[in-house]
MOPAC internal coordinates of N, CA, C and O (Angstrom, degrees):
PM7 1SCF
backbone

  N    0.0000 0     0.00 0     0.00 0    0    0    0
  C    1.4515 1     0.00 0     0.00 0    1    0    0
  C    1.5229 1   109.21 1     0.00 0    2    1    0
  O    1.2310 1   120.81 1   -41.04 1    3    2    1
  N    1.3242 1   116.06 1   138.96 1    3    2    1
  C    1.4578 1   120.32 1  -177.50 1    5    3    2
  C    1.5303 1   111.49 1   -78.91 1    6    5    3
  O    1.2310 1   121.70 1   -15.00 1    7    6    5
  N    1.3103 1   114.36 1   165.00 1    7    6    5
  C    1.4597 1   120.71 1  -179.45 1    9    7    6
  C    1.5302 1   110.59 1   -69.60 1   10    9    7
  O    1.2310 1   120.88 1   -43.58 1   11   10    9
  N    1.3144 1   115.92 1   136.42 1   11   10    9
  C    1.4648 1   121.52 1   178.44 1   13   11   10
  C    1.5256 1   109.35 1   -75.88 1   14   13   11
  O    1.2310 1   120.86 1   -46.72 1   15   14   13
  N    1.3220 1   115.96 1   133.28 1   15   14   13
  C    1.4609 1   121.17 1   179.62 1   17   15   14
  C    1.5145 1   111.84 1  -106.17 1   18   17   15
  O    1.2310 1   120.51 1   166.88 1   19   18   17
  N    1.3365 1   116.64 1   -13.12 1   19   18   17
  C    1.4568 1   121.06 1  -176.75 1   21   19   18
  C    1.5167 1   109.85 1  -111.26 1   22   21   19
  O    1.2310 1   120.80 1   -47.52 1   23   22   21
  N    1.3216 1   116.08 1   132.48 1   23   22   21
  C    1.4631 1   122.13 1   175.09 1   25   23   22
  C    1.5303 1   107.01 1  -103.49 1   26   25   23
  O    1.2310 1   120.62 1   -48.28 1   27   26   25
  N    1.3370 1   116.42 1   131.72 1   27   26   25
  C    1.4578 1   121.87 1  -178.29 1   29   27   26
  C    1.5150 1   109.47 1  -104.10 1   30   29   27
  O    1.2310 1   120.96 1   -51.80 1   31   30   29
  N    1.3409 1   115.77 1   128.20 1   31   30   29
  C    1.4630 1   122.27 1  -178.93 1   33   31   30
  C    1.5217 1   107.77 1  -120.42 1   34   33   31
  O    1.2310 1   120.99 1   -62.46 1   35   34   33
  N    1.3422 1   115.71 1   117.54 1   35   34   33
  C    1.4677 1   119.33 1   178.32 1   37   35   34
  C    1.5233 1   107.95 1   -79.24 1   38   37   35
  O    1.2310 1   121.06 1   -58.37 1   39   38   37
  N    1.3426 1   115.58 1   121.63 1   39   38   37
  C    1.4614 1   120.44 1  -178.42 1   41   39   38
  C    1.5216 1   112.29 1  -107.84 1   42   41   39
  O    1.2310 1   120.30 1   165.48 1   43   42   41
  N    1.3134 1   117.03 1   -14.52 1   43   42   41
  C    1.4617 1   123.24 1   176.01 1   45   43   42
  C    1.5229 1   106.82 1  -158.93 1   46   45   43
  O    1.2310 1   120.48 1    -4.84 1   47   46   45
  N    1.3181 1   116.68 1   175.16 1   47   46   45
  C    1.4624 1   120.31 1  -176.96 1   49   47   46
  C    1.5316 1   111.98 1   -56.39 1   50   49   47
  O    1.2310 1   120.08 1   140.29 1   51   50   49
  N    1.3233 1   117.45 1   -39.71 1   51   50   49
  C    1.4579 1   121.55 1  -175.13 1   53   51   50
  C    1.5247 1   113.59 1  -114.38 1   54   53   51
  O    1.2310 1   119.97 1  -157.70 1   55   54   53
  N    1.3279 1   117.67 1    22.30 1   55   54   53
  C    1.4619 1   121.61 1  -178.61 1   57   55   54
  C    1.5231 1   110.67 1  -132.58 1   58   57   55
  O    1.2310 1   121.07 1   -46.36 1   59   58   57
  N    1.3280 1   115.56 1   133.64 1   59   58   57
  C    1.4600 1   122.56 1   170.88 1   61   59   58
  C    1.5144 1   107.58 1  -129.81 1   62   61   59
  O    1.2310 1   120.19 1   -54.71 1   63   62   61
  N    1.3276 1   117.25 1   125.29 1   63   62   61
  C    1.4561 1   121.42 1   177.02 1   65   63   62
  C    1.5243 1   108.88 1   -95.67 1   66   65   63
  O    1.2310 1   121.17 1   -39.67 1   67   66   65
  N    1.3251 1   115.36 1   140.33 1   67   66   65
  C    1.4630 1   122.17 1   178.89 1   69   67   66
  C    1.5204 1   108.80 1   -99.37 1   70   69   67
  O    1.2310 1   121.03 1   -47.32 1   71   70   69
  N    1.3212 1   115.63 1   132.68 1   71   70   69
  C    1.4637 1   120.96 1   178.75 1   73   71   70
  C    1.5286 1   108.94 1  -130.23 1   74   73   71
  O    1.2310 1   120.99 1   -33.15 1   75   74   73
  N    1.3331 1   115.70 1   146.85 1   75   74   73
  C    1.4608 1   119.56 1   177.49 1   77   75   74
  C    1.5239 1   110.05 1   -91.26 1   78   77   75
  O    1.2310 1   120.85 1     7.62 1   79   78   77
  N    1.3317 1   115.98 1  -172.38 1   79   78   77
  C    1.4700 1   120.78 1  -177.16 1   81   79   78
  C    1.5305 1   112.69 1   -65.28 1   82   81   79
  O    1.2310 1   120.29 1   156.12 1   83   82   81
  N    1.3474 1   117.04 1   -23.88 1   83   82   81
  C    1.4700 1   120.91 1   177.80 1   85   83   82
  C    1.5222 1   111.93 1   -89.52 1   86   85   83
  O    1.2310 1   120.36 1  -172.95 1   87   86   85
  N    1.3317 1   116.91 1     7.05 1   87   86   85
  C    1.4651 1   125.01 1  -179.70 1   89   87   86
  C    1.5300 1   112.79 1    67.65 1   90   89   87
  O    1.2310 1   120.60 1  -156.86 1   91   90   89
  N    1.3502 1   116.47 1    23.14 1   91   90   89
  C    1.4653 1   121.39 1   174.08 1   93   91   90
  C    1.5255 1   108.39 1   -80.63 1   94   93   91
  O    1.2310 1   120.19 1   -39.76 1   95   94   93
  N    1.3178 1   117.23 1   140.24 1   95   94   93
  C    1.4601 1   121.13 1   177.04 1   97   95   94
  C    1.5220 1   109.07 1   -77.08 1   98   97   95
  O    1.2310 1   120.96 1   -51.80 1   99   98   97
  N    1.3452 1   115.78 1   128.20 1   99   98   97
  C    1.4609 1   121.68 1  -179.94 1  101   99   98
  C    1.5227 1   111.74 1   -98.69 1  102  101   99
  O    1.2310 1   120.73 1   149.08 1  103  102  101
  N    1.3135 1   116.20 1   -30.92 1  103  102  101
  C    1.4598 1   121.72 1  -177.78 1  105  103  102
  C    1.5145 1   109.13 1   165.01 1  106  105  103
  O    1.2310 1   121.45 1    16.02 1  107  106  105
  N    1.3431 1   114.82 1  -163.98 1  107  106  105
  C    1.4667 1   118.46 1  -179.14 1  109  107  106
  C    1.5149 1   109.89 1  -146.99 1  110  109  107
  O    1.2310 1   121.44 1   -25.98 1  111  110  109
  N    1.3136 1   114.85 1   154.02 1  111  110  109
  C    1.4554 1   122.52 1   168.95 1  113  111  110
  C    1.5147 1   106.64 1  -103.94 1  114  113  111
  O    1.2310 1   120.99 1   -50.10 1  115  114  113
  N    1.3185 1   115.71 1   129.90 1  115  114  113
  C    1.4561 1   121.74 1  -179.24 1  117  115  114
  C    1.5175 1   108.82 1  -126.46 1  118  117  115
  O    1.2310 1   120.71 1   -51.85 1  119  118  117
  N    1.3366 1   116.24 1   128.15 1  119  118  117
  C    1.4578 1   121.42 1   178.81 1  121  119  118
  C    1.5165 1   107.46 1   -85.60 1  122  121  119
  O    1.2310 1   120.62 1   -66.50 1  123  122  121
  N    1.3292 1   116.41 1   113.50 1  123  122  121
  C    1.4555 1   119.88 1  -174.50 1  125  123  122
  C    1.5169 1   111.38 1  -148.09 1  126  125  123
  O    1.2310 1   122.08 1   -17.34 1  127  126  125
  N    1.3088 1   113.62 1   162.66 1  127  126  125
  C    1.4612 1   120.38 1   178.09 1  129  127  126
  C    1.5144 1   109.04 1   -74.02 1  130  129  127
  O    1.2310 1   121.07 1   -50.65 1  131  130  129
  N    1.3255 1   115.56 1   129.35 1  131  130  129
  C    1.4567 1   123.19 1   175.09 1  133  131  130
  C    1.5195 1   106.27 1  -128.74 1  134  133  131
  O    1.2310 1   120.75 1   -81.05 1  135  134  133
  N    1.3294 1   116.17 1    98.95 1  135  134  133
  C    1.4637 1   119.30 1  -172.88 1  137  135  134
  C    1.5133 1   109.44 1    71.98 1  138  137  135
  O    1.2310 1   120.96 1    51.30 1  139  138  137
  N    1.3235 1   115.77 1  -128.70 1  139  138  137
  C    1.4709 1   120.60 1  -179.47 1  141  139  138
  C    1.5174 1   113.59 1   -85.76 1  142  141  139
  O    1.2310 1   120.10 1   169.03 1  143  142  141
  N    1.3327 1   117.42 1   -10.97 1  143  142  141
  C    1.4584 1   120.74 1  -170.41 1  145  143  142
  C    1.5266 1   111.86 1  -119.81 1  146  145  143
  O    1.2310 1   121.31 1   -18.35 1  147  146  145
  N    1.3230 1   115.09 1   161.65 1  147  146  145
  C    1.4639 1   122.21 1   175.30 1  149  147  146
  C    1.5352 1   107.87 1   -97.74 1  150  149  147
  O    1.2310 1   120.92 1   -44.81 1  151  150  149
  N    1.3400 1   115.84 1   135.19 1  151  150  149
  C    1.4579 1   121.33 1  -179.35 1  153  151  150
  C    1.5181 1   109.86 1  -138.91 1  154  153  151
  O    1.2310 1   121.06 1   -24.13 1  155  154  153
  N    1.3384 1   115.58 1   155.87 1  155  154  153
  C    1.4532 1   121.77 1   169.76 1  157  155  154
  C    1.5170 1   106.54 1   -86.64 1  158  157  155
  O    1.2310 1   120.05 1   -70.16 1  159  158  157
  N    1.3355 1   117.52 1   109.84 1  159  158  157
  C    1.4607 1   123.39 1  -176.73 1  161  159  158
  C    1.5281 1   109.79 1  -101.87 1  162  161  159
  O    1.2310 1   121.26 1   -41.85 1  163  162  161
  N    1.3254 1   115.20 1   138.15 1  163  162  161
  C    1.4580 1   122.26 1  -178.41 1  165  163  162
  C    1.5238 1   110.07 1   -94.92 1  166  165  163
  O    1.2310 1   120.47 1   -52.51 1  167  166  165
  N    1.3356 1   116.70 1   127.49 1  167  166  165
  C    1.4570 1   123.66 1   175.36 1  169  167  166
  C    1.5235 1   107.63 1  -120.16 1  170  169  167
  O    1.2310 1   120.49 1   -71.63 1  171  170  169
  N    1.3195 1   116.67 1   108.37 1  171  170  169
  C    1.4573 1   121.80 1  -177.32 1  173  171  170
  C    1.5206 1   109.98 1   -89.91 1  174  173  171
  O    1.2310 1   120.51 1   -39.80 1  175  174  173
  N    1.3233 1   116.63 1   140.20 1  175  174  173
  C    1.4586 1   122.63 1   178.87 1  177  175  174
  C    1.5315 1   108.33 1   -66.59 1  178  177  175
  O    1.2310 1   119.71 1   -46.27 1  179  178  177
  N    1.3425 1   118.16 1   133.73 1  179  178  177
  C    1.4690 1   120.07 1   177.47 1  181  179  178
  C    1.5260 1   111.11 1   -57.55 1  182  181  179
  O    1.2310 1   120.68 1   -41.06 1  183  182  181
  N    1.3169 1   116.31 1   138.94 1  183  182  181
  C    1.4637 1   121.54 1   179.77 1  185  183  182
  C    1.5173 1   114.01 1    87.38 1  186  185  183
  O    1.2310 1   119.64 1   177.59 1  187  186  185
  N    1.3239 1   118.30 1    -2.41 1  187  186  185
  C    1.4610 1   122.15 1   177.80 1  189  187  186
  C    1.5255 1   107.86 1   -94.28 1  190  189  187
  O    1.2310 1   120.92 1   -49.78 1  191  190  189
  N    1.3208 1   115.85 1   130.22 1  191  190  189
  C    1.4529 1   121.67 1   178.23 1  193  191  190
  C    1.5216 1   107.79 1  -113.74 1  194  193  191
  O    1.2310 1   120.69 1   -43.88 1  195  194  193
  N    1.3369 1   116.29 1   136.12 1  195  194  193
  C    1.4612 1   120.08 1  -176.78 1  197  195  194
  C    1.5200 1   110.29 1  -126.38 1  198  197  195
  O    1.2310 1   121.22 1   -36.97 1  199  198  197
  N    1.3289 1   115.27 1   143.03 1  199  198  197
  C    1.4594 1   121.19 1   176.87 1  201  199  198
  C    1.5289 1   109.05 1   -76.64 1  202  201  199
  O    1.2310 1   120.06 1   -16.78 1  203  202  201
  N    1.3311 1   117.49 1   163.22 1  203  202  201
  C    1.4660 1   119.60 1   175.82 1  205  203  202
  C    1.5328 1   112.57 1   -57.08 1  206  205  203
  O    1.2310 1   120.08 1   146.36 1  207  206  205
  N    1.3283 1   117.46 1   -33.64 1  207  206  205
  C    1.4653 1   120.60 1   178.43 1  209  207  206
  C    1.5193 1   112.17 1   -65.45 1  210  209  207
  O    1.2310 1   120.28 1   138.89 1  211  210  209
  N    1.3180 1   117.07 1   -41.11 1  211  210  209
  C    1.4715 1   120.57 1   178.33 1  213  211  210
  C    1.5261 1   110.64 1   -68.92 1  214  213  211
  O    1.2310 1   120.55 1   140.15 1  215  214  213
  N    1.3306 1   116.55 1   -39.85 1  215  214  213
  C    1.4670 1   119.12 1   177.14 1  217  215  214
  C    1.5245 1   110.97 1   -63.80 1  218  217  215
  O    1.2310 1   120.42 1   147.12 1  219  218  217
  N    1.3326 1   116.80 1   -32.88 1  219  218  217
  C    1.4642 1   119.90 1   176.65 1  221  219  218
  C    1.5221 1   110.19 1   -66.32 1  222  221  219
  O    1.2310 1   120.15 1   143.29 1  223  222  221
  N    1.3345 1   117.32 1   -36.71 1  223  222  221
  C    1.4660 1   120.18 1   175.82 1  225  223  222
  C    1.5237 1   110.82 1   -62.04 1  226  225  223
  O    1.2310 1   120.20 1   141.48 1  227  226  225
  N    1.3400 1   117.22 1   -38.52 1  227  226  225
  C    1.4676 1   121.10 1   177.08 1  229  227  226
  C    1.5229 1   109.34 1   -62.91 1  230  229  227
  O    1.2310 1   120.18 1   132.15 1  231  230  229
  N    1.3366 1   117.25 1   -47.85 1  231  230  229
  C    1.4712 1   120.63 1   179.85 1  233  231  230
  C    1.5197 1   111.57 1   -62.08 1  234  233  231
  O    1.2310 1   120.52 1   138.57 1  235  234  233
  N    1.3395 1   116.62 1   -41.43 1  235  234  233
  C    1.4708 1   120.07 1   178.76 1  237  235  234
  C    1.5229 1   110.71 1   -62.25 1  238  237  235
  O    1.2310 1   120.21 1   139.49 1  239  238  237
  N    1.3306 1   117.21 1   -40.51 1  239  238  237
  C    1.4627 1   120.44 1   179.42 1  241  239  238
  C    1.5297 1   110.37 1   -67.30 1  242  241  239
  O    1.2310 1   119.95 1   141.84 1  243  242  241
  N    1.3361 1   117.69 1   -38.16 1  243  242  241
  C    1.4679 1   120.75 1   176.69 1  245  243  242
  C    1.5368 1   109.84 1   -59.04 1  246  245  243
  O    1.2310 1   120.69 1   134.66 1  247  246  245
  N    1.3159 1   116.28 1   -45.34 1  247  246  245
  C    1.4737 1   120.48 1  -179.94 1  249  247  246
  C    1.5173 1   111.10 1   -63.47 1  250  249  247
  O    1.2310 1   120.83 1   136.98 1  251  250  249
  N    1.3355 1   116.01 1   -43.02 1  251  250  249
  C    1.4682 1   120.68 1  -179.96 1  253  251  250
  C    1.5221 1   111.31 1   -63.36 1  254  253  251
  O    1.2310 1   120.23 1   135.16 1  255  254  253
  N    1.3293 1   117.17 1   -44.84 1  255  254  253
  C    1.4633 1   120.72 1   179.10 1  257  255  254
  C    1.5230 1   111.27 1   -65.06 1  258  257  255
  O    1.2310 1   120.63 1   140.42 1  259  258  257
  N    1.3320 1   116.40 1   -39.58 1  259  258  257
  C    1.4666 1   120.47 1   179.71 1  261  259  258
  C    1.5325 1   111.25 1   -64.07 1  262  261  259
  O    1.2310 1   120.62 1   141.34 1  263  262  261
  N    1.3222 1   116.41 1   -38.66 1  263  262  261
  C    1.4682 1   119.09 1  -179.19 1  265  263  262
  C    1.5220 1   112.24 1   -71.22 1  266  265  263
  O    1.2310 1   119.92 1   158.88 1  267  266  265
  N    1.3446 1   117.76 1   -21.12 1  267  266  265
  C    1.4678 1   121.68 1   178.09 1  269  267  266
  C    1.5184 1   112.12 1   -77.87 1  270  269  267
  O    1.2310 1   119.66 1   160.53 1  271  270  269
  N    1.3242 1   118.26 1   -19.47 1  271  270  269
  C    1.4766 1   121.74 1  -176.86 1  273  271  270
  C    1.4946 1   112.02 1   -73.12 1  274  273  271
  O    1.2310 1   120.10 1   180.00 1  275  274  273

């Protein structure tokens, strides 16, 4: 498994903020209703660019959080 580049900080029951190694905020995962179902939705901060590897970390975290529910 590769090294994690994103640190996740839970700021509320349904919110996780993503931070990089410089402690810059990259975006947040928010657990919310999308249609009939609840999903962890990614909201990226404007002006933040992410590599495919970092986006995969976001997707992996979404899956992990979803499986905990």
